[in-house]
C-alpha positions in Angstrom: 5.2 -26.9 3.6 4.0 -26.9 0.1 5.4 -29.3 -2.2 7.8 -29.3 -5.3 6.1 -30.6 -8.1 8.5 -32.2 -10.8 7.3 -33.7 -14.1 9.3 -36.1 -16.0 7.9 -35.3 -19.3 6.3 -32.5 -21.4 3.1 -34.4 -21.4 3.0 -34.5 -17.8 3.3 -30.7 -17.2 -0.6 -29.9 -17.4 -1.0 -32.6 -14.6 1.8 -31.0 -12.6 -0.1 -27.6 -13.0 -3.3 -28.9 -11.7 -1.3 -30.4 -8.7 0.4 -27.0 -8.1 -3.2 -25.1 -8.1 -4.6 -27.7 -5.7 -1.8 -27.7 -3.3 -0.3 -24.3 -3.5 3.1 -26.0 -4.4 5.6 -24.8 -7.2 6.2 -26.8 -10.6 10.1 -27.0 -10.5 12.1 -27.5 -13.7 14.5 -30.3 -13.5 17.2 -28.6 -14.9 19.7 -30.8 -13.1 18.0 -33.7 -14.0 15.2 -35.3 -12.5 16.7 -37.5 -9.9 18.9 -34.8 -8.6 16.0 -32.4 -8.4 14.3 -35.0 -6.3 17.1 -35.6 -4.3 17.8 -31.9 -3.6 14.0 -31.5 -2.3 14.2 -34.5 -0.2 17.9 -33.4 1.4 16.4 -29.9 2.1 13.2 -31.5 3.8 10.8 -30.4 1.2 7.6 -32.4 0.1 7.9 -33.6 -3.2 5.6 -35.1 -6.1 6.9 -36.8 -9.2 4.5 -36.6 -12.1 5.8 -40.0 -13.6 7.1 -43.5 -13.0 7.2 -44.2 -9.0 10.4 -46.4 -10.1 12.1 -43.4 -11.0 11.7 -41.7 -7.5 12.6 -45.3 -5.7 15.9 -45.4 -7.4 16.6 -41.9 -6.8 16.0 -41.8 -3.2 16.9 -45.4 -2.0 20.5 -44.2 -1.0 19.3 -41.4 1.1 16.8 -43.4 3.3 17.5 -43.6 7.1 15.2 -42.4 9.4 11.5 -42.4 8.4 10.5 -40.2 11.2 12.7 -37.4 9.4 11.9 -38.3 5.8 9.4 -35.6 4.0 6.4 -36.6 2.0 7.3 -38.1 -1.4 4.5 -39.0 -4.1 4.4 -40.2 -7.5 1.4 -39.5 -9.8 0.8 -40.9 -13.1 1.2 -38.4 -16.1 -2.6 -38.7 -17.0 -3.4 -37.9 -13.1 -5.0 -41.6 -12.8 -2.9 -42.9 -9.9 -1.6 -41.0 -6.9 1.0 -43.0 -4.7 2.4 -41.9 -1.6 5.9 -43.5 -1.3 7.4 -42.1 1.9 6.3 -40.0 4.7 3.0 -41.1 4.9 2.4 -40.2 8.5 4.2 -36.9 7.7 1.8 -35.6 5.4 2.1 -37.8 2.3 -1.2 -39.4 2.9 -3.2 -36.3 3.4 -1.2 -34.9 0.5 -2.3 -37.7 -1.7 -5.8 -37.4 -0.7 -5.7 -33.6 -1.7 -4.0 -34.6 -5.1 -6.4 -37.2 -5.9 -9.7 -35.2 -5.1 -8.5 -32.6 -7.6 -7.6 -35.0 -10.3 -10.6 -37.1 -10.0 -8.3 -40.4 -9.0 -8.3 -42.4 -5.8 -5.0 -42.5 -3.7 -3.2 -45.8 -3.3 -2.9 -45.4 0.5 -1.1 -48.5 2.2 -0.6 -47.4 5.7 -2.5 -50.0 7.9 -3.9 -47.5 10.3 -5.1 -45.2 7.6 -6.5 -48.2 6.0 -8.4 -49.6 8.9 -9.2 -46.3 10.6 -9.2 -43.6 8.3 -6.8 -41.6 10.3 -3.2 -41.8 11.2 -2.7 -41.4 15.0 0.9 -40.2 14.6 -0.1 -37.6 12.0 -3.0 -35.6 13.4 -4.7 -32.6 11.4 -3.5 -29.2 11.4 -4.0 -27.6 14.6 -3.2 -30.6 16.6 0.3 -32.0 17.9 1.2 -35.3 19.0 3.3 -34.9 22.4 4.8 -38.1 22.5 5.0 -39.8 19.2 7.4 -42.2 20.7 4.1 -44.1 22.2 2.5 -44.2 18.9 3.6 -47.7 17.8 2.7 -49.6 20.8 -0.8 -47.8 20.6 -1.6 -48.3 17.2 -0.5 -52.0 17.3 -2.9 -52.5 20.2 -5.6 -50.9 18.2 -4.9 -53.0 15.1 -5.0 -56.1 17.3 -8.7 -55.2 18.5 -8.0 -52.9 21.5 -10.4 -50.0 22.1 -9.5 -46.3 22.8 -10.9 -44.0 25.5 -11.0 -40.2 24.6 -10.2 -38.0 27.3 -11.2 -34.3 26.1 -12.7 -33.2 22.8 -11.0 -35.2 19.7 -13.3 -34.4 16.8 -11.1 -36.0 14.2 -10.9 -39.0 16.5 -14.5 -39.1 17.0 -15.3 -39.0 13.1 -12.8 -41.9 12.5 -13.2 -45.5 12.8 -11.1 -46.2 15.7 -13.2 -48.5 18.1 -14.1 -46.6 21.1 -15.2 -47.2 24.6 -15.6 -45.8 27.9 -13.1 -48.4 29.2 -10.9 -48.6 26.4 -7.3 -49.5 27.1 -5.5 -46.9 25.0 -6.2 -43.3 26.3 -6.4 -40.5 23.8 -5.9 -37.2 25.8 -6.6 -33.6 24.3 -5.0 -30.9 26.5 -3.5 -27.6 26.5 -1.9 -28.5 29.8 1.2 -30.6 30.1 -0.1 -34.1 30.7 2.1 -37.1 32.2 3.5 -39.4 29.5 2.3 -42.9 29.9 2.8 -46.2 28.0 -1.1 -46.4 27.6 -1.8 -42.6 26.7 -1.2 -40.8 23.4 -1.4 -36.7 24.2 -2.5 -34.4 21.9 -2.3 -30.4 22.3 -4.6 -28.5 20.3 -3.4 -25.2 19.1 -5.8 -23.2 21.2 -3.7 -20.8 23.0 -3.0 -17.2 21.6 0.2 -15.7 23.4 0.0 -11.9 23.7 3.1 -10.1 24.2 4.1 -6.5 24.6 7.5 -4.7 25.1 9.4 -1.7 25.1 11.4 -1.0 21.9 14.5 -2.4 21.6 13.5 -5.2 24.4 16.2 -7.9 24.6 14.7 -10.9 22.9 16.0 -13.0 25.8 14.1 -11.1 28.4 10.8 -11.5 26.7 11.6 -15.2 26.1 12.4 -15.9 29.6 9.1 -14.1 30.6 7.2 -16.4 28.3 8.9 -19.6 29.1 8.3 -19.0 33.1 4.6 -18.0 32.1 4.1 -20.9 30.2 5.5 -23.4 32.6 4.1 -22.1 35.9 0.7 -22.2 34.3 1.5 -25.9 33.0 0.8 -24.9 29.6 2.0 -26.8 26.6 4.2 -24.5 24.3 2.8 -27.1 21.5 -0.6 -25.7 22.2 0.4 -21.8 21.2 -1.0 -20.9 18.0 0.4 -17.5 17.4 2.4 -14.9 19.2 0.3 -11.7 18.8 0.6 -8.1 19.6 0.0 -4.4 18.5 0.9 -3.6 15.0 3.3 -0.9 16.4 5.5 -3.8 17.3 5.6 -5.6 14.1 9.3 -5.0 13.5 10.1 -5.7 17.0 13.0 -8.3 17.1 11.9 -9.6 20.6 8.5 -10.6 19.3 9.9 -12.7 16.2 12.4 -14.2 18.2 9.6 -15.6 20.6 7.5 -16.6 17.8 10.7 -18.4 16.1 11.7 -20.3 19.3 7.9 -21.5 19.4 7.8 -22.4 15.9 4.4 -20.2 15.3 3.8 -17.0 13.3 3.6 -13.5 14.7 0.5 -11.7 13.9 -0.5 -7.7 14.8 -3.7 -5.9 15.5 -4.2 -2.0 15.3 -5.0 -0.3 18.3 -8.7 0.2 17.6 -9.5 -3.4 17.3 -7.5 -4.2 20.6 -9.4 -1.3 22.3 -12.7 -3.4 21.5 -11.4 -6.1 23.9 -11.1 -3.5 26.8 -14.2 -4.7 28.5 -12.8 -8.4 28.8 -9.3 -7.0 29.9 -8.3 -8.2 33.5 -5.7 -5.4 33.8 -6.7 -2.3 31.8 -4.2 0.4 32.0 -5.0 4.2 31.3 -1.2 4.8 31.0 -1.1 2.1 27.9 -4.2 4.0 26.6 -2.4 7.1 26.6 0.6 5.6 24.9 -0.6 3.5 22.0 -4.4 4.1 22.0 -5.7 0.8 23.7 -6.2 -0.2 27.2 -4.0 -3.3 27.0 -1.6 -4.9 24.6 -0.8 -8.5 25.9 -4.3 -9.4 27.3 -6.1 -7.5 24.4 -4.2 -9.2 21.8 -4.5 -12.7 23.1 -8.2 -12.3 23.5 -8.6 -10.7 20.0 -6.9 -13.5 18.4 -8.5 -16.3 20.4 -11.9 -15.1 19.5 -15.0 -14.1 21.1 -15.6 -17.4 23.3 -12.0 -17.4 24.6 -10.9 -16.7 28.3 -7.7 -15.6 29.7 -5.7 -18.5 30.8 -2.8 -16.3 32.3 -3.4 -12.7 32.9 -0.9 -10.1 32.2 2.4 -10.8 33.5 5.4 -8.5 33.3 9.0 -8.0 33.5 11.3 -4.9 33.5 10.7 -4.1 29.9 7.9 -6.8 28.6 4.6 -8.2 29.3 2.8 -11.3 28.4 -0.7 -12.9 28.6 -2.5 -16.3 27.3 -5.9 -16.6 26.2 -7.4 -20.1 25.3 -10.1 -20.7 22.5 -12.3 -23.7 22.8 -11.1 -25.1 19.5 -7.7 -24.6 17.7 -7.0 -21.3 16.4 -6.2 -20.9 12.6 -3.4 -18.4 12.9 -3.8 -17.3 9.2 -6.9 -15.7 10.1 -5.7 -13.8 12.8 -4.9 -10.0 12.6 -2.4 -9.7 10.1 1.3 -10.6 9.4 4.2 -8.1 9.5 4.4 -8.2 5.7 7.4 -9.0 3.5 8.9 -7.5 0.4 11.3 -9.9 -1.1 13.2 -8.2 -3.7 14.3 -11.1 -6.1 16.8 -11.4 -8.9 15.5 -13.9 -11.8 18.6 -13.8 -13.8 19.0 -13.0 -17.1 16.1 -15.1 -18.6 16.3 -18.8 -18.3 14.9 -20.6 -15.3 18.2 -22.5 -15.2 19.6 -19.4 -13.7 17.4 -18.8 -10.8 18.4 -19.7 -7.4 16.4 -21.9 -5.2 16.2 -19.0 -2.8 14.6 -16.8 -5.4 12.2 -19.9 -6.3 11.0 -20.2 -2.9 10.4 -16.7 -2.2 8.6 -16.3 -5.4 6.5 -19.6 -4.6 5.7 -18.2 -0.9 4.5 -15.0 -2.4 1.0 -13.5 -2.3 1.6 -11.0 -4.9 4.1 -10.5 -7.7 5.2 -7.0 -8.8 7.3 -6.1 -11.5 7.8 -5.3 -15.4 5.4 -7.4 -17.5 8.2 -9.0 -19.3 9.9 -10.0 -16.1 6.8 -11.4 -14.7 6.2 -13.5 -18.1 9.9 -14.8 -17.8 8.8 -16.6 -14.5 6.5 -19.0 -16.3 4.4 -21.3 -14.4 6.0 -20.3 -11.0 4.0 -17.2 -11.4 0.3 -18.9 -11.7 -0.4 -19.1 -8.1 0.1 -15.5 -7.0 -2.1 -12.2 -7.7 0.1 -10.3 -10.5 0.7 -6.6 -10.6 2.4 -5.6 -13.8 3.9 -2.2 -14.6 5.2 -0.8 -17.8 9.0 -0.3 -18.6 10.2 2.9 -16.8 7.8 2.5 -14.0 10.1 1.6 -11.5 9.3 3.9 -8.4 5.6 2.9 -9.1 6.5 -0.7 -8.8 8.6 -0.3 -5.5 5.9 1.9 -4.0 3.0 -0.7 -5.0 5.1 -3.6 -3.3 5.7 -1.7 -0.1 1.9 -0.8 0.0 0.9 -4.5 -0.3 3.5 -5.3 2.1 2.4 -3.0 4.7 -1.1 -4.5 4.8 0.5 -8.0 5.9 1.1 -9.5 2.3 4.2 -11.4 1.1 5.4 -9.7 -2.0 7.9 -10.5 -4.3 9.4 -7.6 -6.1 10.8 -9.2 -9.3 13.9 -7.8 -11.2 15.8 -9.6 -14.0 19.4 -10.1 -13.2 20.6 -9.3 -9.7 18.3 -7.0 -7.9 21.0 -5.0 -6.5 22.8 -4.2 -9.5 20.9 -1.2 -11.7 17.9 -2.8 -10.3 15.0 -2.8 -7.9 16.6 -3.0 -4.5 18.4 0.1 -4.2 15.0 2.0 -5.0 13.3 0.0 -2.3 15.9 1.1 0.4 15.9 4.7 -0.9 12.1 4.8 -0.7 12.5 3.6 3.2 15.4 6.2 3.7 13.5 9.1 2.3 9.4 8.6 2.5 7.7 9.6 5.8 5.8 6.1 6.1 6.2 4.2 9.5 4.1 1.6 8.1 6.7 0.6 5.5 9.7 0.7 7.8 8.0 -2.1 9.9 7.7 -4.2 7.0 10.4 -7.0 6.6 12.9 -6.6 3.5 14.9 -9.5 2.0 16.9 -9.3 -0.8 17.6 -12.4 -2.8 20.5 -12.2 -5.4 20.4 -13.5 -9.0 22.9 -14.2 -11.9 23.5 -10.8 -13.2 24.0 -10.0 -16.9 27.7 -9.6 -16.7 28.1 -12.7 -15.0 26.1 -14.9 -17.4 27.8 -13.1 -20.4 31.4 -13.6 -19.1 30.3 -17.5 -18.4 28.9 -17.9 -21.9 32.3 -16.9 -23.5 35.0 -17.8 -20.9 36.4 -15.8 -18.0 37.0 -12.0 -19.0 36.0 -11.0 -15.5 39.0 -13.1 -14.4 40.8 -9.9 -13.1 39.7 -6.5 -11.8 36.6 -5.0 -13.4 33.7 -2.6 -12.9 30.4 -1.8 -14.2 29.1 1.3 -15.8 25.6 2.3 -16.8 25.6 4.5 -19.9 21.9 5.6 -19.3 22.1 9.4 -18.4 18.4 9.6 -17.6 19.1 9.5 -13.8 23.1 10.2 -14.0 24.6 13.3 -15.7 26.6 12.5 -18.7 29.3 14.4 -17.3 29.5 11.8 -14.3 29.2 8.7 -16.5 32.2 10.2 -18.6 34.4 10.6 -15.7 33.7 7.1 -14.4 34.6 5.9 -18.1 38.0 7.7 -18.0 38.9 6.4 -14.7 38.2 2.9 -15.8 40.2 3.3 -18.8 43.0 4.7 -17.0 43.0 2.1 -14.4 42.9 -0.7 -16.9 39.7 -2.4 -15.8 37.6 -4.9 -17.8 34.5 -2.8 -18.4 30.9 -4.1 -18.4 28.5 -1.5 -20.0 25.1 -1.9 -19.0 21.9 0.2 -21.0 24.5 0.9 -23.7 22.0 2.4 -26.1 18.3 3.0 -26.6 16.1 4.6 -29.4 17.2 7.8 -28.2 20.5 7.6 -26.9 22.8 6.7 -29.8 26.1 8.5 -28.7 27.4 7.4 -25.6 28.8 4.0 -26.7 30.5 5.6 -29.4 32.1 8.3 -26.8 32.9 5.5 -24.5 34.8 3.3 -27.2 36.7 6.4 -28.0 37.8 7.2 -24.5 38.8 3.4 -24.0 40.8 3.5 -27.3 43.1 6.2 -25.7 44.2 3.9 -23.1 44.2 0.0 -24.6 45.2 -1.7 -27.5 42.8 -1.6 -30.6 42.6 -5.3 -30.7 41.1 -5.6 -27.2 38.6 -8.0 -27.1 35.1 -7.1 -26.7 31.8 -9.1 -26.1 28.5 -8.7 -27.1 25.8 -10.7 -25.1 22.2 -10.1 -26.1 18.8 -11.7 -24.6 20.9 -13.9 -22.5 19.1 -16.8 -21.2 16.2 -16.5 -24.0 15.8 -18.6 -27.3 17.0 -15.5 -29.2 20.2 -15.5 -27.2 23.6 -14.4 -29.2 27.2 -13.9 -27.8 29.7 -12.5 -30.3 33.3 -11.3 -30.1 34.8 -8.4 -32.0 37.6 -5.9 -31.1 37.5 -2.3 -29.7 38.8 -0.9 -33.1 35.9 -2.7 -34.9 33.1 -2.4 -32.1 30.1 -0.8 -34.2 27.8 0.7 -31.5 25.2 0.7 -34.3 24.7 -3.1 -33.8 24.1 -2.9 -30.1 20.8 -2.6 -28.4 19.2 -1.9 -24.9 18.9 -6.0 -24.6 22.8 -6.2 -25.1 25.4 -6.1 -22.3 28.7 -5.1 -23.6 32.3 -6.5 -22.1 35.5 -4.5 -22.9 38.7 -6.3 -22.0 41.5 -4.9 -20.3 44.8 -4.7 -22.0 45.6 -8.0 -20.8 42.3 -9.7 -21.9 43.0 -12.2 -24.6 40.8 -14.1 -27.3 41.6 -17.8 -27.8 40.5 -19.6 -31.0 38.4 -22.7 -30.4 38.6 -25.9 -32.2 34.7 -25.5 -33.3 35.6 -22.2 -35.0 34.3 -20.1 -31.6 36.1 -17.9 -29.5 36.9 -18.0 -25.7 37.9 -14.7 -24.0 39.7 -14.6 -20.7 41.6 -12.2 -18.4 44.8 -13.6 -16.9 45.2 -12.8 -13.1 49.0 -13.2 -13.2 49.6 -17.0 -12.6 52.2 -17.0 -15.2 54.3 -15.0 -12.8 54.2 -17.0 -9.8 57.3 -19.1 -9.1 57.3 -22.6 -10.5 54.2 -22.0 -12.6 54.1 -24.2 -15.8 52.5 -20.9 -17.3 55.7 -18.9 -16.9 57.5 -20.7 -19.8 55.1 -19.4 -22.3 54.7 -16.1 -21.0 56.5 -12.3 -21.0 57.8 -10.8 -17.9 54.4 -8.7 -17.8 52.7 -12.3 -17.8 51.0 -11.9 -21.4 51.5 -14.9 -23.7 53.8 -14.3 -26.6 51.8 -16.6 -29.0 
């Protein structure tokens, strides 16, 4: 998992950026305060790098410390990059992360873990591609080695062989490498290399439990360790099959996919080629072919194809750990994310995580600019205003090749934004490859929510939103909606109120609303929300001048019950009562009319 990088001061941001580039992490703005931002990452189990004094992290996290086996890596880095100190989670990646950061910054990592210092490795934190099967035995084994005992290797452990661990043929601490289940013993540490590729196939709509039960039984009967499975692989036509992804999720490994042409090149190595399968999908074997393709040219089938009523699986074993990221391709993901109106403070953690995980960022160039440092790691695909369909198509095309794509909208992506267009393209375009892509929509704070929060609570009762742009919707339909909202006495949020060419619609909307609500109805004009040039003002429906409004403005028009309240500092609050004054026993009732409207 890539780290959250938090800079205490502005002067440390350059160092934070270098760390992000070296680690693939994300620079997190500590909008909730440095200590709380650190605690949030720690609670969520995310690695954290504090660019600032180590004592800040110590004081912030001390009350949360409990089980060191569960603590994520936490590091402190000097503002000038001269010191890198792993504070927590040394054997859960902090020491390795410290080495990576120190190399990028030209510093020396201040590692104090005894086994790391003495031997250059941590036996309970093997390198990527390896899993320690019995970590509860580590403490005794490490203690014995630190006291002078020797280790004996059973199987190929290149990272141990390159370390300073004393080794002998009759060593008292056994270090075992195996893809098979090995008996747990006091004097033995067992390491499973991720050298198995699990190939699967299934009928469309196969019950995930059926495929999982087949896989589990296959591994158990062959005494293969699930920890040695590097990836679950299949034909690309199964990229959206829930059963395949359910098995990958249960094993905690990625699902990867090959096209039929690639699988057919494995036909000479198949133990059970099938002409029936070839006629259906264009290759002679899915499970065996995918397993062999993933495990490489020197792999052998560890388990030939096994089948259940609607599923198949096979296992191939490689001579070394498999890097799943280089195998076939991923399913592909389009994450349609809403970044809020402008400030990073209004981006949700979900959106930040999806942006950080993206290979590609697609969006209107201004919206990508607003991401700031969060966009630095990914390939950027910027489009001009008005090229909405081109953006959505580009995102789907990229994802169809296995890329992870963030399609960036301002505000909320489902409110007059990109999410609807993505689903419309999936619905109407004849693109099976698009339909196999995973789609996620991450909500954002909408402009109407931000405007309401800035001015009080004008959306406290029933409200609606109406776009005044007639580029995609006939004016007659928009006019009908305005009249309905006016008659229904809804608070109305107007999006796209005017443009350079559209100057009459807001005038017309104002006139229609004045037919149904008082002239002194409060109107909120919120412009460039979340940006340095933000302005929020209050006027009345009678005094609203549409010529002072532009495309960067959201207009909130109150209902007949909406009230403006003078603040002590000379400003104004706007709110729409919900009727609490009418509840029996309410203290509000003493100052309210029977309709619930204040008399003052």
